[in-house]
Every structure is written in C-alpha cells, then in structure tokens.
N, C-alpha and C positions, 0 to 999 in steps of 0.2 A: 843300509839297515845293520848288517853285522859287522861293519866297521865302526857306527856307532856306538852298539854294543858292546864292543871290544874297548872303546875307549871310554865307555860307562866303568865297566868292570877295572878300567884301572891299566889296561892291556896296549899302551900307546903305541909301541913298537908293532903289535900285530895292526894295530888300526890303522897306523901310517901305510904299512903293508896292503890292506884291503884297501884304503882308499888310491892308492898309486893304481895298484889294477882296476878300480872303478873308473878313475881319470885317463886312462890308456884304453881302455873298454867305450867310453863315450868321452872323451872330452868336451862337449857341448852340454853335458849334463850339468847346469849349474849348481843343483842342490849338494852335489859329491863335492864341488869346490866350495862352496859356502860350510858346510859342515865340517870338512878339513882345516878349514881356515879358523874356524872357532876353535877348535879342538887345539890348535896351532896356539891361538891366543890363550885361551886358558893355560896350557903349560908354560906359557911367560916367552913364546917364541913370537915375539910381537912383528919382527921384520918378516918371518917365513908368512904369517899370515896374511899381512900384506901382500906378499908374491902371490900367494893363492887366490886371495880376493881379486886380483888384478887379471890372473889367469883366467878365471871363470867369467868376470867380463869381458874378457878379449876373446874367449871363446865363442860367445853368443850375446851381441851386446843388444841386440833387439829380441833376446828371449823374453819368456813369459816369467823367469824367475831372476831375472836381472835386478831386481828391486832391493832384492833379499841379499843379495852383494854388497849394495850401497846400504844398507841398513844397518 
C-alpha cells in the first residue's frame, strides 16, 4: 500500500524501492507483482512491466490472484 501511495504521489523511485522490498519479503504475493508491473507500464516501461507480470505468474502459478496478472 505504501508503494502504491508513493507511486500515486509521483515518487516512482521510492515506489520501486518499496515494491522491491515487498517482493523480497514475500515473492509469492502476486498483488505486489501486479501493482509494480502496472506502475512500470504507466511509466512507459513496457518490457519491465512484462517481466514483472511474468515473475508474478511464475512465483505462484496456481495462486488466487494469478488472474489479475493475466488481466
């Protein structure tokens, strides 16, 4: 939530740091990967967003939030 807040405030560098920390703390938490990827897409980093979406799917392919990563 803090990373999303920072992203919405335009603090993309700080948001990236927070998303990275969250993904290390729980690499199977798919909402983190999804939110991070969407932020990168909005910033114009399409390839990076694609990588993050794929990491989220790979982290937990049968997880309850996997559909959001495909959406």
